[in-house]
C-alpha positions as CSV (number, residue, x, y, z in Angstrom):
1,M,4.5,-0.3,-6.3
2,E,1.7,0.6,-3.8
3,I,0.9,-1.8,-0.5
4,I,-1.7,-2.1,2.0
5,Y,-0.6,-4.2,5.2
6,S,-4.0,-5.5,6.5
7,S,-4.5,-9.0,8.1
8,Q,-8.1,-9.2,7.1
9,P,-9.0,-8.5,3.2
10,V,-9.5,-5.1,1.0
11,P,-12.3,-5.4,-1.6
12,E,-11.2,-1.6,-2.7
13,K,-7.3,-2.3,-3.4
14,G,-7.1,-0.6,-6.4
15,G,-4.4,-2.5,-8.4
16,R,-2.3,-2.1,-5.2
17,K,-0.3,-5.0,-3.4
18,A,-2.0,-6.8,-0.4
19,I,0.4,-8.7,2.2
20,N,-1.2,-9.7,5.6
21,P,1.4,-8.5,8.7
22,A,1.5,-11.4,9.8
23,F,4.4,-12.7,7.1
24,F,6.7,-9.2,7.4
25,T,10.7,-9.6,7.2
26,V,11.7,-6.5,6.1
27,P,10.4,-3.9,3.3
28,E,9.4,-5.0,0.2
29,E,11.7,-3.1,-2.9
30,G,10.5,-0.6,-4.7
31,V,7.4,0.3,-2.5
32,T,6.5,3.7,-2.6
33,T,3.6,3.9,0.0
34,V,2.7,1.5,2.5
35,Y,-0.9,1.5,3.9
36,L,-1.4,-0.1,7.0
37,N,-4.8,-1.7,8.7
38,G,-4.1,-1.8,11.8
39,D,-1.5,-0.4,15.0
40,Y,1.5,-2.3,12.7
41,R,4.4,0.1,14.6
42,Y,6.9,-2.3,13.4
43,I,6.0,-2.2,10.0
44,E,5.5,1.6,10.1
45,A,9.2,1.9,11.6
46,A,10.6,-0.3,9.2
47,Y,9.2,1.7,5.8
48,E,9.8,5.4,7.4
49,E,13.2,4.6,8.0
50,L,13.6,4.2,4.5
51,G,12.2,7.5,3.6
52,I,8.6,5.8,2.2
53,P,5.6,7.4,3.2
54,V,3.1,5.2,5.5
55,L,-0.7,6.2,6.0
56,P,-3.7,4.6,7.7
57,L,-6.0,1.8,5.5
58,F,-8.9,4.8,5.3
59,E,-6.3,7.2,3.9
60,M,-5.9,5.4,0.6
61,P,-7.1,7.2,-2.5
62,P,-10.5,4.5,-3.8
63,S,-8.0,3.4,-7.1
64,K,-4.2,3.9,-8.3
65,P,-3.9,6.9,-10.8
66,A,-2.6,5.9,-13.9
67,K,1.3,6.7,-14.6
68,S,0.9,9.4,-17.1
69,G,1.3,8.0,-21.1
70,E,-0.9,5.4,-19.9
71,P,-4.3,5.1,-21.2
72,S,-7.2,5.6,-18.2
73,K,-9.5,3.1,-17.7
74,K,-12.4,5.0,-17.9
75,G,-15.4,4.2,-20.6
76,A,-13.6,0.6,-20.6
């Protein structure tokens, strides 16, 4: 699961879960990648301590790639 932490709406989430950083207390379970929209070093440190990649929002791909074996949504 990929998560976006942003205090502002993120229109192109691409199926990712968006959370307001004001509500961060502990890292979410099952997260594979975190995207940050802003300078939230405490969130970055918490996830990196668990070995989870943390990237700035501008590096987020436009949509989450389909898992292997899942049908593509192209042409739908």
